[in-house]
C-alpha positions in Angstrom: -61.5 -99.1 82.9 -60.5 -97.4 86.2 -56.7 -97.8 87.1 -54.8 -96.4 90.0 -51.9 -94.5 88.6 -49.1 -94.3 91.2 -46.0 -92.0 90.8 -43.9 -90.3 93.6 -43.0 -87.4 91.4 -45.8 -85.0 89.6 -45.4 -81.4 89.0 -47.1 -79.0 91.0 -48.2 -76.3 88.3 -47.8 -76.0 84.7 -44.4 -73.6 85.7 -42.8 -77.0 87.5 -40.2 -79.6 85.8 -40.9 -82.3 88.1 -42.1 -85.2 87.1 -43.9 -83.4 84.2 -44.3 -86.8 82.2 -46.6 -88.2 84.8 -49.2 -85.5 84.0 -48.7 -86.5 80.4 -49.0 -89.4 81.1 -52.5 -89.4 82.8 -54.4 -86.8 80.5 -53.6 -89.3 77.4 -55.0 -92.3 79.8 -58.1 -89.6 80.5 -58.0 -88.7 76.7 -58.8 -93.0 75.8 -61.5 -93.1 78.1 -59.7 -94.3 81.2 -60.5 -93.5 84.3 -57.3 -92.8 86.1 -56.9 -92.4 89.6 -54.1 -90.5 90.6 -51.6 -91.4 93.7 -48.8 -88.9 93.3 -47.5 -85.9 94.9 -50.3 -82.6 94.6 -50.4 -80.7 91.7 -53.4 -79.2 88.7 -54.4 -82.5 87.7 -55.7 -83.1 83.9 -59.5 -82.8 82.6 -60.5 -86.7 83.3 -58.2 -87.5 86.3 -59.2 -87.7 89.7 -57.0 -87.6 93.1 -56.5 -91.0 95.1 -54.4 -88.8 97.7 -56.1 -88.6 101.4 -55.7 -85.4 102.9 -52.8 -86.7 105.3 -50.9 -88.3 101.9 -51.1 -85.0 99.9 -49.6 -83.1 102.8 -46.6 -86.2 103.4 -46.2 -86.0 99.7 -46.2 -82.4 99.2 -43.4 -82.2 102.2 -41.3 -85.5 101.0 -41.1 -83.2 97.3 -40.3 -79.9 98.8 -37.0 -82.1 100.2 -36.1 -83.4 96.8 -38.1 -86.9 97.3 -36.8 -90.1 97.7 -34.1 -90.1 95.2 -32.5 -87.2 96.1 -32.7 -87.8 100.1 -31.2 -91.2 99.3 -28.2 -89.6 97.4 -27.7 -86.7 100.3 -29.3 -88.1 103.5 -28.8 -92.0 102.8 -30.4 -92.6 106.4 -33.8 -90.4 105.8 -34.4 -91.3 102.6 -34.4 -95.1 104.0 -37.3 -94.0 106.3 -39.0 -91.7 103.7 -38.6 -94.7 101.7 -40.3 -97.2 104.3 -42.8 -94.7 105.1 -43.7 -94.1 101.5 -44.5 -97.8 101.1 -46.6 -97.9 104.1 -49.1 -95.2 102.9 -49.1 -96.4 99.2 -50.0 -99.9 100.4 -53.1 -98.6 102.5 -53.7 -96.3 99.2 -53.8 -99.4 96.7 -56.2 -101.2 99.3 -58.8 -98.8 99.5 -58.7 -97.8 96.2 -61.9 -98.5 93.8 -59.7 -99.6 90.2 -59.9 -102.8 88.3 -55.7 -102.1 87.9 -52.7 -100.9 89.4 -50.5 -98.9 87.0 -47.3 -98.4 89.2 -44.4 -96.0 87.9 -40.8 -96.7 89.2 -40.3 -100.8 89.9 -39.8 -100.1 94.2 -43.3 -98.7 94.2 -44.0 -102.4 93.2 -42.8 -103.6 96.5 -46.3 -102.1 97.8 -48.5 -104.0 95.8 -51.2 -105.6 98.7 -52.0 -109.2 98.0 -55.4 -108.8 96.3 -54.9 -110.3 92.9 -55.5 -107.1 91.1 -53.3 -107.1 88.0 -50.5 -104.8 87.6 -48.9 -102.7 85.0 -45.6 -101.6 85.9 -43.6 -98.9 84.4 -39.8 -99.6 84.3 -37.3 -96.5 83.9 -33.9 -96.9 83.7 -32.9 -95.9 87.7 -34.5 -98.5 88.7 -32.0 -100.7 87.4 -29.3 -99.7 90.4 -32.1 -100.2 92.6 -31.9 -104.3 91.6 -28.4 -104.6 93.0 -29.9 -103.6 96.3 -29.5 -106.6 98.8 -33.3 -108.6 98.6 -34.5 -106.1 95.9 -34.9 -108.7 93.1 -36.3 -111.5 95.6 -39.0 -108.8 96.7 -40.2 -108.0 93.1 -40.5 -111.6 92.7 -42.8 -112.2 95.5 -44.6 -109.4 94.4 -45.0 -110.6 90.7 -45.9 -113.8 91.6 -48.7 -112.7 93.3 -51.0 -111.1 90.3 -50.8 -111.2 86.2 -48.1 -108.6 86.1 -46.6 -107.0 82.3 -43.3 -104.5 83.3 -43.4 -102.1 80.3 -39.7 -100.7 80.2 -39.8 -97.2 78.5 -36.9 -98.4 76.2 -36.3 -101.6 74.3 -32.5 -102.1 75.8 -34.1 -102.9 79.2 -36.0 -105.7 78.0 -33.4 -108.0 78.1 -32.4 -108.0 82.0 -35.7 -107.8 83.0 -36.7 -111.0 80.5 -33.3 -112.6 82.6 -34.2 -111.6 86.2 -38.3 -111.3 85.9 -39.6 -113.3 82.6 -40.7 -116.4 84.4 -43.2 -114.0 86.7 -43.8 -111.3 84.5 -44.8 -110.8 80.9 -42.3 -107.8 79.2 -43.1 -105.2 76.4 -41.5 -102.2 76.3 -43.4 -98.7 75.9 -41.8 -95.7 74.8 -43.5 -92.5 76.6 -44.9 -90.0 73.9 -44.1 -86.4 73.0 -46.5 -83.8 73.5 -47.7 -82.9 69.6 -46.9 -79.3 70.3 -42.9 -80.3 70.4 -43.1 -81.2 66.7 -44.5 -77.6 65.9 -41.8 -75.8 67.1 -40.6 -73.4 64.8 -36.4 -73.4 64.5 -34.2 -70.6 63.7 -30.9 -71.1 65.2 -28.4 -69.8 62.6 -30.5 -65.9 62.8 -29.4 -65.9 66.6 -26.6 -68.3 67.2 -27.6 -68.3 70.6 -25.3 -71.3 71.0 -25.5 -74.8 72.7 -28.1 -76.2 75.2 -27.8 -78.7 77.6 -30.9 -79.6 80.0 -30.6 -81.4 83.5 -30.8 -81.9 86.9 -27.1 -80.6 88.2 -25.4 -83.9 89.8 -22.2 -85.7 88.6 -24.1 -88.4 87.1 -26.3 -86.2 84.8 -23.4 -83.9 83.8 -20.9 -86.9 83.2 -18.4 -85.2 81.3 -19.6 -82.1 80.4 -16.9 -79.8 82.1 -13.9 -81.8 81.5 -14.7 -81.9 77.9 -16.2 -78.8 77.3 -13.5 -76.6 78.6 -11.9 -74.9 75.8 -14.7 -75.2 73.3 -17.7 -73.1 74.5 -17.2 -69.6 75.4 -18.4 -66.3 74.5 -18.3 -67.1 70.8 -19.9 -70.8 71.4 -22.0 -70.3 74.2 -23.4 -73.3 76.5 -26.2 -72.8 78.4 -27.5 -75.1 80.8 -30.9 -75.5 82.5 -31.6 -77.5 85.6 -32.0 -77.1 89.2 -28.7 -77.4 91.1 -29.3 -81.2 93.1 -25.1 -81.6 93.9 -22.8 -78.7 95.3 -21.0 -78.8 91.7 -18.6 -76.1 91.2 -19.5 -74.6 87.8 -16.8 -73.0 85.3 -17.2 -69.4 83.8 -18.0 -70.9 80.4 -21.1 -72.3 81.5 -24.1 -70.4 81.6 -26.4 -71.2 84.3 -29.9 -70.2 84.0 -31.4 -72.5 86.7 -34.9 -74.4 86.6 -36.5 -74.6 83.4 -40.3 -75.7 82.2 -42.0 -77.1 79.0 -43.1 -73.8 78.2 -39.9 -72.1 78.3 -37.9 -74.8 76.4 -41.0 -74.6 73.4 -41.4 -70.7 73.0 -37.5 -70.0 74.0 -34.4 -72.1 74.0 -35.7 -74.7 71.3 -36.3 -72.1 68.6 -33.4 -70.3 68.9 -30.3 -72.8 70.1 -28.0 -74.7 67.7 -28.4 -77.9 69.4 -29.0 -80.0 72.5 -25.8 -81.6 74.1 -25.7 -84.4 77.0 -23.1 -86.3 78.3 -24.8 -87.7 80.9 -23.3 -90.8 83.0 -26.2 -91.4 84.5 -28.8 -94.6 84.4 -31.3 -93.5 81.9 -33.9 -95.3 80.4 -35.1 -93.0 77.7 -34.5 -89.1 78.9 -37.5 -87.4 78.4 -35.9 -83.8 77.2 -34.2 -85.9 74.4 -37.3 -87.1 72.6 -38.6 -83.6 73.0 -35.6 -82.0 71.5 -35.6 -84.2 68.4 -39.2 -84.1 68.2 -38.7 -80.3 67.9 -35.8 -80.9 65.2 -32.7 -80.1 67.7 -29.4 -81.8 66.2 -28.4 -83.6 69.3 -24.7 -84.6 70.6 -25.0 -87.2 73.5 -22.6 -89.3 75.3 -22.3 -93.3 74.4 -24.8 -94.9 77.3 -27.4 -97.0 76.5 -29.9 -94.8 76.4 -28.6 -92.6 74.1 -27.3 -95.2 71.8 -31.0 -96.6 71.6 -32.5 -93.3 70.7 -29.8 -92.0 68.3 -28.4 -93.5 64.9 -24.9 -92.0 64.8 -24.8 -89.4 62.1 -28.2 -89.8 60.8 -30.4 -88.5 63.8 -27.9 -86.7 65.7 -24.2 -88.2 67.1 -22.6 -90.2 69.7 -19.5 -89.2 71.2 -16.9 -90.9 73.4 -13.9 -88.7 74.1 -13.1 -84.5 73.9 -11.6 -85.1 70.4 -14.9 -86.5 69.1 -17.3 -83.8 70.6 -15.1 -81.2 69.2 -15.3 -82.3 65.7 -19.0 -83.1 65.9 -19.6 -79.3 67.4 -18.0 -77.7 64.1 -20.2 -80.3 61.9 -23.3 -79.7 63.7 -23.2 -75.7 63.4 -23.1 -76.4 59.7 -26.7 -75.0 58.6 -27.3 -77.7 55.9 -26.2 -80.8 58.3 -28.0 -79.7 61.2 -31.2 -79.4 59.2 -31.0 -82.6 57.7 -30.0 -84.1 61.2 -32.9 -82.1 62.7 -35.5 -83.5 60.3 -34.3 -86.9 60.5 -34.3 -87.0 63.9 -38.0 -85.5 63.8 -39.0 -87.8 61.5 -37.9 -90.7 63.7 -39.6 -89.6 67.3 -43.0 -89.3 64.9 -42.6 -92.9 63.3 -41.0 -94.7 66.1 -42.1 -92.9 69.7 -45.2 -91.1 68.6 -47.1 -88.9 71.1 -48.7 -89.6 74.3 -51.8 -90.7 73.1 -50.0 -93.5 71.3 -48.1 -94.6 74.3 -51.9 -94.5 75.8 -53.2 -96.9 73.2 -50.4 -99.3 73.6 -51.1 -98.8 77.7 -54.9 -99.6 77.3 -54.0 -102.6 75.1 -51.7 -104.2 77.6 -55.0 -103.2 80.0 -56.9 -105.5 77.9 -54.4 -108.2 77.8 -53.5 -108.3 81.6 -58.0 -108.5 82.3 -58.2 -111.2 79.4 -55.6 -113.2 81.7 -56.9 -112.7 84.6 -60.1 -113.7 83.4 -58.6 -117.1 82.2 -56.7 -117.4 85.2 
């Protein structure tokens, strides 16, 4: 099977945090015998994956990534972001027409707007951030028009997105959730947090939405005695208080080797549009206790008091921090979280097998049609 795999975020190398899940997705598809042609910002390619970029598109996408990507531009420079979005869709449409592929696998709903009218089936991965775009004038109508022109399967990476997608597109596309997997080495993290007492960890792009209530609720709860380490790039002009120890951007190897083994747990109080945050899945696979805000993406993953905790106030956060710092409780919750990820989410190879089955369904429907 030859698949044109499309993404607008991709890591430059093994040390880059951006779009790491696209690298893992492409690598897993190749291991399942798929022939992925990747149209994404230039970077190191996994074995069995070939680039579908022209030299001009490679230069343009690299420059776009250096400017922070489409989402960053739209947040901070809306006119520049809109222009870049139009240019992106024009380039992607031409690339789709030229690609020698049986299927188009599109990551992010808005990229489906670039699909040419050639009848090739499409699988569209839907992320939580896509939902904000659905409220833009004309967006739903434009997507419906695209989905009517081909056999289309929408694959949200979390089940909670399914009902709204059925409501908006169920008559023009099939909807089958497929959660992103995790690399197997997350399950092998050897945790010894209570030997080093390295405090709590937050891993996030630094925006107001991603930080959520962290600064407001964390005041007075974190200190030198209970440190909070924040990893992630600064993407909005936010003044961080002194009790937050900001270490800048990170990468998967640093998380696996340095941070996840040593910290007490992971804290995320995000209010951002999330699908299923990949770092949350990886932390749970590594056996970290997780404390998270009550948003759909977290409620979809965490069974309160069983595989982690959900908090809706500063008081709940304070009580849960004390509870989670008990060694026996932390070990029990971490083990349950790891088991849940193994059973209900699986590895990237599990995810890729589900994609391959979806490709086959699309092919069978297309042959019948």
